[in-house]
C-alpha positions as CSV (number, residue, x, y, z in Angstrom):
1,M,-2.5,-53.6,-47.8
2,S,-5.0,-51.2,-46.3
3,T,-4.6,-47.5,-46.3
4,P,-4.4,-45.9,-42.8
5,I,-7.3,-43.8,-41.8
6,T,-6.3,-40.2,-40.6
7,A,-8.4,-37.7,-38.7
8,Q,-10.1,-35.2,-40.9
9,V,-9.4,-31.6,-40.0
10,P,-12.3,-29.3,-41.0
11,T,-11.1,-27.0,-43.8
12,D,-14.5,-25.4,-44.6
13,P,-14.2,-21.7,-43.9
14,Q,-17.7,-21.6,-42.6
15,S,-16.9,-24.4,-40.1
16,L,-13.8,-22.6,-39.0
17,R,-15.7,-19.4,-38.4
18,Q,-18.4,-21.2,-36.4
19,E,-15.7,-22.9,-34.3
20,E,-14.1,-19.4,-33.7
21,R,-17.5,-17.9,-32.8
22,D,-18.2,-20.7,-30.4
23,A,-14.9,-20.4,-28.7
24,Y,-15.4,-16.6,-28.4
25,N,-18.8,-17.0,-26.9
26,A,-17.5,-19.6,-24.4
27,A,-14.8,-17.1,-23.3
28,R,-17.4,-14.4,-23.0
29,H,-19.5,-16.7,-20.8
30,D,-16.6,-17.4,-18.4
31,N,-15.3,-13.9,-18.7
32,T,-12.1,-14.6,-16.8
33,V,-8.5,-13.6,-17.6
34,D,-7.5,-17.2,-18.3
35,A,-10.5,-17.7,-20.7
36,W,-9.6,-14.7,-22.8
37,E,-5.9,-15.6,-22.8
38,I,-6.7,-19.1,-24.0
39,F,-8.9,-17.7,-26.8
40,M,-6.3,-15.3,-28.0
41,N,-3.6,-18.0,-28.0
42,N,-5.8,-20.4,-29.9
43,Y,-7.0,-17.8,-32.4
44,P,-4.1,-15.3,-32.8
45,D,-5.6,-13.9,-36.1
46,S,-9.2,-13.9,-35.0
47,Y,-11.7,-11.3,-36.2
48,Y,-12.6,-11.0,-32.5
49,R,-9.0,-10.6,-31.2
50,E,-9.2,-6.8,-30.5
51,Q,-12.5,-7.2,-28.6
52,A,-11.1,-10.2,-26.8
53,R,-8.1,-8.2,-25.7
54,K,-10.4,-5.4,-24.3
55,N,-12.5,-8.0,-22.5
56,R,-9.3,-9.6,-21.1
57,D,-8.1,-6.2,-19.8
58,A,-11.5,-5.5,-18.3
59,A,-11.4,-8.9,-16.5
60,I,-8.0,-8.0,-15.1
61,V,-9.4,-4.8,-13.6
62,T,-12.4,-6.6,-12.2
63,H,-10.1,-9.2,-10.7
64,Y,-8.0,-6.6,-8.8
65,C,-10.3,-3.6,-8.3
66,N,-12.7,-5.0,-5.7
67,A,-13.2,-5.0,-2.0
68,R,-11.8,-8.5,-1.5
69,T,-8.4,-8.0,-3.1
70,T,-5.7,-8.3,-0.5
71,L,-2.6,-6.1,-0.1
72,D,-0.3,-9.0,-1.1
73,Q,-2.2,-9.5,-4.3
74,L,-2.0,-5.9,-5.3
75,V,1.6,-5.6,-4.4
76,A,2.4,-8.6,-6.5
77,Y,0.7,-7.0,-9.5
78,I,2.2,-3.6,-9.0
79,D,5.7,-5.1,-8.6
80,D,5.3,-6.8,-12.0
81,V,7.1,-4.5,-14.4
82,S,4.6,-5.4,-17.1
83,A,1.6,-4.5,-14.9
84,Q,0.7,-1.1,-16.3
85,E,-3.1,-1.1,-16.1
86,P,-3.9,2.5,-15.0
87,R,-7.1,1.7,-13.2
88,I,-5.4,-0.9,-10.9
89,R,-2.5,1.4,-10.2
90,L,-5.0,4.1,-9.2
91,F,-6.9,1.7,-7.0
92,Y,-3.6,0.7,-5.3
93,A,-2.4,4.4,-4.9
94,N,-5.7,5.4,-3.3
95,L,-5.4,2.5,-0.9
96,V,-1.9,2.9,0.3
97,N,-2.1,6.7,0.5
98,N,-4.6,6.4,3.4
99,P,-2.8,7.9,6.4
100,T,-3.6,4.7,8.4
101,H,-2.2,2.3,5.8
102,S,0.7,0.1,6.9
103,Y,2.9,1.8,4.3
104,R,2.1,5.2,5.7
105,Y,1.2,4.7,9.4
106,E,4.2,5.6,11.5
107,H,5.0,4.8,15.1
108,M,8.2,5.9,16.9
109,D,9.3,7.2,13.4
110,L,9.2,3.6,12.0
111,G,6.5,2.7,9.6
112,F,5.4,-0.9,9.1
113,N,6.6,-1.2,5.5
114,G,3.4,-2.8,4.3
115,C,1.9,-5.5,6.5
116,T,-1.4,-7.2,7.5
117,G,-2.5,-8.9,10.7
118,T,-1.7,-8.1,14.3
119,V,1.6,-6.5,15.3
120,K,2.8,-6.5,18.9
121,E,5.4,-4.0,19.8
122,H,7.6,-3.8,23.0
123,I,9.7,-0.8,23.8
124,E,12.6,-0.8,26.2
125,W,14.4,2.5,27.1
126,A,18.2,2.6,27.3
127,D,18.2,4.7,30.5
128,G,16.8,1.7,32.5
129,K,14.4,4.1,34.3
130,T,11.7,4.9,31.9
131,R,8.7,2.5,32.0
132,P,8.7,-0.1,29.2
133,R,5.8,0.1,26.8
134,D,3.7,-2.5,25.0
135,N,1.7,-1.5,22.0
136,R,-0.6,-3.4,19.6
137,F,-1.6,-2.6,16.0
138,V,-4.2,-4.5,13.9
139,F,-4.2,-4.2,10.1
140,N,-6.8,-5.8,7.9
141,S,-6.1,-7.9,4.7
142,Q,-5.8,-4.6,2.7
143,G,-3.1,-3.3,5.1
144,L,-5.4,-0.7,6.7
145,L,-5.1,0.0,10.4
146,T,-8.3,-1.1,12.2
147,Q,-7.1,-0.7,15.8
148,S,-4.2,0.7,17.6
149,A,-3.5,0.3,21.4
150,I,-0.6,2.6,22.4
151,M,0.7,2.7,25.9
152,G,1.3,6.2,27.4
153,S,4.0,7.1,29.9
154,N,1.5,6.4,32.7
155,G,1.2,2.8,31.6
156,K,-2.4,3.1,30.3
157,L,-3.4,2.0,26.9
158,V,-5.0,4.5,24.5
159,V,-7.2,2.4,22.1
160,R,-8.3,3.8,18.8
161,D,-10.6,2.0,16.3
162,Y,-10.8,2.9,12.6
163,T,-13.5,2.2,10.0
164,Y,-13.4,2.6,6.2
165,G,-15.7,3.2,3.3
166,Y,-15.5,1.7,-0.1
167,D,-16.7,2.4,-3.6
168,N,-16.0,0.8,-6.9
169,L,-14.5,4.0,-8.4
170,H,-12.1,5.1,-5.7
171,G,-11.6,2.0,-3.5
172,Y,-11.1,2.4,0.2
173,S,-10.9,5.5,2.3
174,I,-10.9,6.1,6.1
175,R,-14.2,7.2,7.5
176,T,-14.0,7.3,11.3
177,M,-11.6,7.2,14.2
178,M,-13.1,6.3,17.5
179,R,-11.4,6.8,20.9
180,G,-13.6,6.1,23.8
181,K,-16.6,8.4,23.4
182,E,-14.8,10.6,20.9
183,T,-15.5,10.0,17.2
184,V,-13.7,11.8,14.3
185,Q,-15.3,11.5,10.9
186,Y,-13.3,11.9,7.7
187,A,-14.4,13.0,4.2
188,P,-12.2,12.2,1.2
189,F,-12.0,14.4,-1.9
190,Y,-10.6,13.3,-5.2
191,D,-9.2,15.2,-8.2
192,E,-10.3,14.9,-11.9
193,S,-8.2,11.8,-12.3
194,D,-9.9,10.1,-9.2
195,K,-6.8,10.3,-7.2
196,L,-7.1,11.1,-3.5
197,Q,-6.6,14.8,-3.3
198,S,-7.4,15.6,0.3
199,L,-8.9,14.2,3.5
200,K,-10.6,16.3,6.1
201,G,-11.6,15.4,9.6
202,T,-14.2,16.8,11.9
203,D,-11.4,17.5,14.5
204,N,-9.9,20.1,12.0
205,S,-7.3,17.6,10.8
206,A,-6.5,17.7,7.1
207,Y,-4.3,15.8,4.6
208,A,-3.4,17.3,1.3
209,Y,-1.8,15.2,-1.4
210,T,0.4,16.2,-4.4
211,Y,1.4,13.8,-7.1
212,G,4.4,13.8,-9.5
213,D,5.2,11.9,-12.6
214,Y,3.0,8.9,-13.3
215,G,0.6,9.8,-10.5
216,V,3.1,8.8,-7.7
217,L,2.8,10.7,-4.4
218,S,5.4,13.4,-4.1
219,K,4.1,15.5,-1.1
220,L,1.7,15.2,1.8
221,V,0.8,18.1,4.1
222,V,-0.7,17.1,7.4
223,A,-2.4,19.8,9.5
224,D,-4.4,19.8,12.7
225,G,-5.7,23.4,12.6
226,K,-2.7,24.7,14.6
227,T,0.4,23.2,13.1
228,S,1.3,21.6,9.8
229,R,3.8,18.9,8.8
230,T,5.1,18.6,5.2
231,L,6.4,15.3,4.0
232,L,8.2,14.9,0.7
233,Y,8.3,11.5,-1.0
234,H,10.4,9.6,-3.5
235,D,9.5,6.2,-4.8
236,G,6.9,5.8,-2.0
237,Y,9.3,6.7,0.9
238,I,9.6,9.9,2.9
239,I,12.8,11.7,2.1
240,R,12.3,15.1,3.8
241,E,10.1,16.5,6.5
242,E,9.4,20.1,7.3
243,T,7.7,20.8,10.6
244,G,7.8,23.3,13.4
245,G,10.6,25.2,11.7
246,K,12.7,22.1,11.4
247,A,13.9,20.4,8.3
248,L,14.5,16.6,8.6
249,R,16.2,14.4,6.1
250,Y,15.3,10.7,5.9
251,L,18.0,8.1,4.9
252,Y,17.3,4.5,3.9
253,D,19.1,1.2,3.3
254,F,18.0,-1.0,0.4
255,D,17.9,-4.6,1.4
256,T,18.6,-6.8,-1.6
257,A,17.2,-9.9,0.1
258,T,13.7,-8.5,0.7
259,G,13.7,-5.8,-2.1
260,K,12.6,-3.2,0.5
261,K,14.0,0.0,1.9
262,Y,14.5,0.5,5.7
263,L,14.9,3.8,7.5
264,I,18.5,4.0,9.0
265,A,18.6,7.7,10.0
266,I,16.7,10.9,10.4
267,R,18.9,14.0,10.3
268,E,17.8,17.4,11.5
269,M,19.4,19.9,9.2
270,A,20.3,23.6,9.5
271,D,22.2,25.6,6.9
272,G,23.1,22.4,5.1
273,Q,24.7,20.8,8.3
274,T,23.5,18.0,10.5
275,V,22.4,19.4,13.9
276,H,21.0,16.1,15.4
277,E,20.8,12.6,14.1
278,R,18.6,9.7,15.1
279,T,19.8,6.3,13.8
280,F,18.1,2.9,13.5
281,D,19.9,-0.4,13.5
282,Y,17.4,-3.0,12.5
283,K,16.7,-6.7,12.0
284,V,14.1,-8.1,9.7
285,D,12.4,-11.5,9.2
286,T,12.2,-13.5,6.0
287,R,9.2,-11.5,4.8
288,G,11.1,-8.2,5.3
289,R,9.2,-7.1,8.4
290,L,11.1,-5.3,11.2
291,T,11.6,-7.5,14.2
292,R,14.1,-5.5,16.3
293,V,15.3,-1.9,16.0
294,V,17.9,-0.2,18.2
295,V,17.3,3.6,18.1
296,S,20.1,6.0,19.0
297,Q,20.1,9.8,19.4
298,D,23.3,11.6,18.5
299,G,25.2,8.3,18.9
300,K,23.8,7.4,22.3
301,P,21.4,4.4,22.6
302,Q,17.8,5.6,23.2
303,M,15.5,2.6,23.0
304,T,15.0,-0.9,21.5
305,I,11.8,-1.7,19.7
306,T,10.9,-5.3,19.3
307,R,8.0,-6.4,17.0
308,S,6.2,-9.7,16.5
309,Y,3.6,-10.5,13.8
310,Q,0.5,-12.7,13.9
């Protein structure tokens, strides 16, 4: 009876070390997140493990901190509770804190809650007399507004185009706003941590940012050279506004199906009491985007906003 032949596993330490070195060099050649993860899984006690971990983390940053990364990709990373890479969170914060980002850009008091692509907006007034309005907003794949076309009370569209700059350290920032022959140029300024600290325009507009714990935006002051508007934030959403001697409180509803908050009321406050209240009754699509909003002022219907997305 013959003895079965079994595969010989190399046990020579030198052979094992060479195999490990070859695997490390192969991962370094590919330099992808997956390549480094595979190496660390295959060689958990490797001499190169700490360096492999650093290379893996650097590959993660390279993967997310670049001009091609979309808003959806960044949001998916930030929403992951284990995603704590500071450089990526800074990249994300500098992006969404642009005043023209779909998380920040407001129209008729309602922001866009983070979206990309073209948004068409139709407004019908409850009085049946005021002219309906049709507006259009175009956001790029990073969620930055590239064009707005807003209809005035005279029925004419006011078109504005926006351009952006990019650098590997800070990410995106708004550079110009063009309206007809008018061009406003913006210059960003960053603090010692590379967070967006202020933004100044050649039209005397200015945005000043204050951050709280973990570098999250807590206050934004918007000025145009004559008046200023102070917005206080919590968890990325406006909770209070102080402007023109008025104090406004923002109230939200958390939608468990979409995991997003939606503005349901803005209350004008005086001596701790509500003076006026504007309410919003909304509908959203399966992606959590506003599709229809009925706006009321002090209990009386004011307008209905309908949005479609492309």
